[in-house]
N, C-alpha and C positions, 0 to 999 in steps of 0.2 A: 504493500500500500504506500510505503514511503517513496518507492521508485515512481509509482504512478503519480503521486502528489507532486514530486519534483518535475516530472515530465509535463504535467499540466501547468505548473507554474512557468516552465520554460515556454510552453505554447502561448500562454497569456502574455508573457514579456515580449515575445517575438511579434505577437499581434499588436501590442502597444507601439512597438518600433515602427511597424508599417503605418499605423494610424498617424504617428508623428511625421513620418517621412512623406506621406501622401497629403496630409492636411496642413502641416506647419511648414515643412522644409521644401515641399515641391513648388517649383515655379512654373506656372502655366505658360506654354509657348505663346509669344506675342505675334507670330506670323499669322497670315490668313489661314483659316481652317481648310483642311483638305476635303476633296469631294467625298472621300470614303469615311469621313468623320460624321457621326450622327448629330442631330440637333441637341442643344444644351439640356433639354428636359430629360434626355436619356440618362444623365448623370444621377438621377434619382435612384437608380439601381445600386449605386455605390453605397447609399445609406442602408439599403436592404442587405447588401453584402456584409458590411461591417457589423450590422446588428445580428445577423445570423451567425457570423463567425464568433462574435462575443458570447452569444448564448452557448455555442458549441464549446467554447473554452471554459466556461464557468458552470455549466449545468451539472447537477449531481449524476453520478453514474454508478452509485453503490448498488442499485437494484438491477443493473444491467451488466452481468458478467461478460457477455459478448462484446459490449462496448468498451469495457476496461481492457480486454485483450487487444482489441483493435487500436485503442489509443496507445498502448505500449508499442504496437507495431508501426504506427505511422507518425509518431511524434517527432522523430528525427527529420523525416521528410517534410513535415509541416513547418518546422523551424527553418529548414533550408529554403522552402518556398517563400516564406515571409521575409527572410533576410534578403534573398535575391530580389524580391519585389521592392522592398524598402530601399535598398541601395540603388536599384535601377532608377528610382524616382529622384535620386540625388545627383548621380553622374549623368553626363551627356553622351551623345552618340560618339562612336559606335558601341561603347561598352553597355549602354542602355539596352541595346538589342541582345547582346550576349547574356546579360544578367536576367532579362525578361525570359529568354529562352530556357535558361537553367531553371528558373522559377516555374515556368510552364511545364517542363518535363517532370519535375518532382511533383507538381500538382497532379499530373496525369497518373503518376505512380500511386499517389494517395487515393485517387478516385478508383483506380483499378483494384487496389487492396480492399477498399470499402465495398465495391461491387461484388467481389468474390467472397466476402465474409458472411457466413450464415447467421441468422437470428439477430441481426443488428437492429437497433431501435430506429424509428423514423428520422430522428434528428442527426443521425450519423452521415447520411448522404446528401440531404437537401442543401445544407450550406455550401457544400463543395460543388453541387450542381450549379448554383448561382456563381460561385467563384470561378469555376472552369469556363462557364459561358462568358463572363466578363473578361477573363484572361485571354480567351480565344479572340475576342474582339480587339483587345490591345495588341495581340500578336499580329493580327491582320493589318492594323493601322500603322504600327511602328515602322515597317520597312518603307512605307510611303513618306513618312516623316523624314527618315534618313535620306531618301532620294531628294527630297525638297531641300534639306539642310545643306547637302553637297551639290546643289544646283544641277541635278540630273534632269534633263527634259525627256529622255527616253532610255530604255534598257533593252539590249539585244534587238535593237531596231524597232521596238514597239514604243509608242508614246505612253506616258503615264496614264492618260485617260483610257487607253485601250487596256493597259494592265489592270486598271481599276475594274473595268467591265469583266475581264477574265477572272479576276480574283473574287468578284462578287458571285459569279456562277460557281466556281470551285468551292467557295466557302459555304454557299447554300447547299450544295451537294453533300459536303461534310456534315453540316448540321442535321440534314434529313437522315443520313445514315446513322449518325451517332444517337440521335433521339430515338430512332426506331430500334436499333440494335440493343441499346441499354434500357429501353422502356423508361426514358427520363423525360417526363412532361415538364418538370421544373426548368430544365435546360432549354426546352423548346419555348417556354413562356418568355424567358429572358431574351432569347433570340428574336422573338416577335417584337418585343419592345425595342430592340436594337434596329431592326428593319423599319419600324415605324419612324424612329428618329432619323434614320437615313433618308427616308422618302421626304421628310419635311425639312431637310437641311438646305434646300434651295440651291444646291450646287451640283446636282446630278444632270447628266445629259438625258435626253428623252429615252434613249436605249437603256441607260442605267436605271431610270425610273421604272421602266417596264420589267427589267430584271428584278428589281426590288419588290415590285408588286407581286410578281409570280412567285418569288421566293417566300414572301410573307404568307401568301395563301397556302402554298405547299407545306410550309412549316406549321401553320395553324391546323391544317387538316391532320398531319401526322401527330401533332401534340394532342388534339382532341381524341384521335383513335387510340393513342397510347394511354391517355388518361382513362378512357372508358374501359379499355382492356384491363388495366391494372385495378380499377374499381371492381370489375367483375371477378378478378382473381381474389381480391381481398374479401369480397362478400362470400366467396366459396370457402376460403381458408380460415376466415375470421382471425387472421394473424397479420396485422399491418406491418409492412416493411417499406422503408423509404425507397 
């Protein structure tokens, strides 16, 4: 129990570090927003992210043996994820991309471990579904920020606008596959919120707007199907799992 308490304290401290790094020390870029950046109202999901992670860090787990075992397994990766995210908020490019990538990979490992763990409580996966969705969006945007910072107008003979269209299609495909394969409707809801903000950012071309609309509808359909399917499974098993 002492080891578990120490790890949970480490998790909480690393969470506080990210909170300080993103809220206090982070300097918002002053350049014009990119086409692939959503409208400002999408930032509301950050409040949801921090709230769910805080609850995850401090919630009692004495009555959940499976959760205690899982926390022992993922705490090191959680600290690495948070430290990488926090430091990436302080340093500039290109190290920001490197640290965000490290943070994202360790977050994927956490999600995989939670996904494979039996008998977990509902609160074990949901915060990381929000976290992974938000991090995926940041990973999508960051390379375009770096291209802008280094004054690249094209890459491999393709314009930044064309790359934006391509990545929107690829990203939408990844979101659909992930949400369906992992039966994660929370991830899908966050992505619908992102695509809504993307559509209303007033910086997309007509083609990109159509891509965004189609992606939003497709993700919404998959999210509803996954939600209804999981509700049916829960009603049959009478054992809710996140």
